[in-house]
C-alpha positions as CSV (number, residue, x, y, z in Angstrom):
1,X,0.0,0.0,0.0
2,X,1.4,3.4,-1.0
3,X,2.0,5.8,1.9
4,X,-0.2,8.9,2.2
5,X,1.5,12.0,0.9
6,X,0.0,15.4,1.2
7,X,-2.3,16.5,4.0
8,X,-5.6,17.9,2.5
9,X,-6.0,20.4,5.4
10,X,-2.4,21.7,5.2
11,X,-2.0,25.5,5.5
12,X,-0.5,27.0,2.3
13,X,0.8,30.5,1.8
14,X,2.7,32.1,-1.1
15,X,5.3,34.6,0.0
16,X,6.9,37.0,-2.5
17,X,10.3,37.9,-1.1
18,X,13.0,40.5,-1.7
19,X,13.3,43.0,-4.5
20,X,12.8,40.4,-7.2
21,X,9.5,39.2,-5.6
22,X,10.3,35.6,-6.2
23,X,7.5,33.3,-4.9
24,X,8.2,30.9,-2.1
25,X,5.4,28.5,-1.2
26,X,5.2,27.7,2.6
27,X,3.1,24.7,3.5
28,X,2.5,23.8,7.2
29,X,1.4,20.3,8.2
30,X,2.3,19.3,4.7
31,X,2.5,15.5,4.9
32,X,-0.4,13.3,5.9
33,X,1.7,10.9,8.1
34,X,4.9,12.5,9.4
35,X,5.6,9.5,11.5
36,X,5.6,7.3,8.4
37,X,8.2,9.4,6.7
38,X,10.4,9.5,9.8
39,X,10.1,5.8,10.2
40,X,10.9,5.2,6.6
41,X,14.0,7.5,6.8
42,X,15.3,5.5,9.8
43,X,15.2,2.3,7.8
44,X,17.5,3.5,5.0
45,X,21.3,3.5,4.5
46,X,22.9,6.9,4.1
47,X,26.0,8.0,2.2
48,X,27.5,11.2,0.7
49,X,25.9,12.0,-2.6
50,X,27.4,14.9,-4.6
51,X,30.3,17.1,-3.6
52,X,28.5,20.1,-2.1
53,X,25.8,18.9,0.3
54,X,27.3,19.0,3.8
55,X,26.0,15.7,5.0
56,X,24.4,12.3,4.2
57,X,21.6,11.3,1.9
58,X,19.4,8.4,1.0
59,X,16.9,8.2,-1.9
60,X,13.2,8.6,-1.2
61,X,11.2,5.7,-2.7
62,X,10.2,6.8,-6.2
63,X,6.5,6.0,-5.7
64,X,6.3,8.5,-2.9
65,X,8.4,11.2,-4.5
66,X,6.4,11.0,-7.8
67,X,3.1,11.0,-5.9
68,X,4.2,14.1,-4.0
69,X,5.0,15.9,-7.3
70,X,1.7,14.9,-8.8
71,X,-0.3,16.2,-5.9
72,X,1.6,19.5,-6.0
73,X,1.3,19.9,-9.7
74,X,-1.5,22.4,-9.8
75,X,0.0,24.6,-7.1
76,X,3.5,24.6,-8.7
77,X,2.1,25.3,-12.2
78,X,0.0,28.2,-11.0
79,X,2.6,29.7,-8.7
80,X,5.7,29.5,-11.0
81,X,3.9,29.7,-14.4
82,X,5.2,26.3,-15.4
83,X,3.3,24.2,-18.0
84,X,4.1,21.5,-18.0
85,X,5.4,21.0,-14.5
86,X,8.7,19.1,-14.7
87,X,9.1,15.6,-13.4
88,X,11.1,14.6,-10.3
89,X,14.8,14.8,-11.1
90,X,16.0,13.5,-7.7
91,X,14.6,13.2,-4.1
92,X,16.5,12.4,-1.0
93,X,16.2,12.1,2.8
94,X,19.0,14.4,3.9
95,X,20.9,14.8,7.2
96,X,23.3,17.7,7.7
97,X,26.4,16.2,9.5
98,X,29.4,18.4,8.6
99,X,30.7,20.4,11.6
100,X,31.3,24.1,10.9
101,X,35.0,23.8,11.1
102,X,35.0,21.2,8.3
103,X,33.0,23.2,5.9
104,X,34.6,23.9,2.5
105,X,34.6,27.5,1.5
106,X,31.7,27.0,-1.0
107,X,29.6,25.6,1.8
108,X,30.0,28.8,3.9
109,X,28.2,30.9,1.3
110,X,24.7,31.1,-0.1
111,X,24.3,28.9,-3.2
112,X,21.8,28.0,-6.0
113,X,20.9,24.4,-7.0
114,X,20.7,25.2,-10.7
115,X,20.5,28.1,-13.1
116,X,17.4,27.1,-15.1
117,X,14.2,29.0,-14.5
118,X,12.1,25.9,-14.6
119,X,14.0,24.0,-11.9
120,X,12.0,23.8,-8.7
121,X,13.2,22.8,-5.2
122,X,10.9,21.2,-2.6
123,X,12.2,21.1,1.0
124,X,10.4,19.5,3.8
125,X,11.6,19.6,7.4
126,X,11.1,16.4,9.4
127,X,13.1,17.3,12.5
128,X,12.4,20.0,15.1
129,X,12.6,23.7,14.8
130,X,15.7,23.7,17.1
131,X,17.6,22.3,14.1
132,X,17.3,25.5,12.2
133,X,15.6,26.6,9.0
134,X,16.5,28.1,5.6
135,X,17.4,31.7,4.6
136,X,17.5,33.5,1.3
137,X,20.0,36.1,0.3
138,X,20.9,39.0,-2.0
139,X,24.5,39.5,-3.3
140,X,25.3,43.0,-2.2
141,X,27.6,43.9,-5.1
142,X,25.1,43.0,-7.9
143,X,21.8,43.0,-6.1
144,X,21.1,39.5,-7.5
145,X,18.7,37.3,-5.5
146,X,18.5,34.7,-8.3
147,X,21.0,33.6,-10.9
148,X,20.7,32.5,-14.5
149,X,23.3,31.9,-17.3
150,X,23.2,35.6,-18.2
151,X,23.9,36.7,-14.6
152,X,26.4,34.1,-13.6
153,X,29.7,35.6,-14.9
154,X,28.9,39.0,-13.2
155,X,27.9,37.2,-10.0
156,X,31.1,35.1,-10.0
157,X,33.3,38.2,-10.7
158,X,31.6,40.1,-7.8
159,X,32.1,37.1,-5.5
160,X,35.8,36.9,-6.4
161,X,36.3,40.6,-5.8
162,X,34.4,40.5,-2.5
163,X,36.5,37.6,-1.2
164,X,39.7,39.4,-2.3
165,X,38.5,42.5,-0.3
166,X,37.0,40.8,2.7
167,X,38.5,37.3,2.8
168,X,36.7,34.0,2.9
169,X,34.0,33.7,5.5
170,X,35.1,31.9,8.7
171,X,34.3,28.2,9.0
172,X,30.6,28.4,10.0
173,X,27.1,28.0,8.5
174,X,26.1,31.4,7.2
175,X,23.6,33.2,9.5
176,X,22.4,36.7,8.8
177,X,24.0,39.6,6.9
178,X,27.7,39.4,5.8
179,X,30.0,41.8,3.9
180,X,29.1,40.0,0.7
181,X,25.4,39.0,1.2
182,X,22.2,40.5,2.7
183,X,19.6,38.2,4.1
184,X,16.2,38.9,2.5
185,X,14.0,36.2,4.1
186,X,14.2,33.4,6.7
187,X,11.9,30.4,7.3
188,X,11.8,28.5,10.5
189,X,12.3,24.7,10.1
190,X,9.1,23.6,11.8
191,X,8.4,19.9,11.8
192,X,6.3,19.0,8.7
193,X,6.8,22.4,7.1
194,X,7.5,22.5,3.4
195,X,9.1,25.2,1.3
196,X,8.9,25.3,-2.5
197,X,11.0,27.7,-4.5
198,X,13.0,28.2,-7.7
199,X,16.3,26.4,-7.4
200,X,18.1,29.4,-8.8
201,X,17.3,31.5,-5.7
202,X,20.4,32.2,-3.5
203,X,19.8,30.3,-0.2
204,X,21.5,28.4,2.5
205,X,20.6,26.3,5.5
206,X,20.3,28.4,8.6
207,X,21.8,26.3,11.4
208,X,22.3,27.6,14.9
209,X,25.9,27.9,16.1
210,X,26.9,25.0,18.4
211,X,24.1,22.7,17.2
212,X,25.1,19.0,17.4
213,X,24.9,17.4,14.0
214,X,24.5,13.7,14.6
215,X,24.3,11.4,11.5
216,X,21.2,9.6,12.9
217,X,17.8,10.2,11.1
218,X,16.1,10.0,14.5
219,X,18.2,12.7,16.2
220,X,19.8,14.7,13.3
221,X,18.7,17.5,11.1
222,X,16.5,15.5,8.8
223,X,14.8,16.9,5.7
224,X,13.4,15.8,2.4
225,X,15.0,17.5,-0.6
226,X,13.3,17.1,-3.9
227,X,14.1,18.7,-7.3
228,X,11.8,19.0,-10.3
229,X,13.5,19.4,-13.6
230,X,13.6,17.8,-17.0
231,X,11.8,17.5,-20.3
């Protein structure tokens, strides 16, 4: 029997943030059965997938990730003006495990997950609010809150110039304004809260200083990270 996916009584709000007024969908009480998702996450084996994510991941069963996409299709299509809504590119249970002192320079800065306007990120918090949330940023030098292929070279040049002037950020998860970036929005990581946004938005996990980062799905900073993109 397939697991329940979206809660029909979830509270959904569309926030338009920053100067660019990019939409972010915030869904509280998003999943029908949060305990099922947590239990499923605890049964899986985790490993490092990709060079940039600061932790461990395990694939979400395709039946559930595809069902989630299908139930969100109308909302995503209307909010982001996408027709058709792209399929699931990848979907993972994710646990942040890298201590601040071990972060690579690129992991101390806001990032994007892709430059394409049609790539959509779906983030669902499964752990508690004490594990932190997600913040979105504007690059001070350019004013960019999102990137695309036309903006990328200017963004990269401004980043290099900023680092040359101010140095690399200290080994820590970014939190708040910095010499290079201004925070434009922040969302608390409440259990069973979902965020849906364009992957090309500059963002970063907002993780409290001194937070333990165990590798356990039961005790760690556990999220579902799904990306929609493709033909």
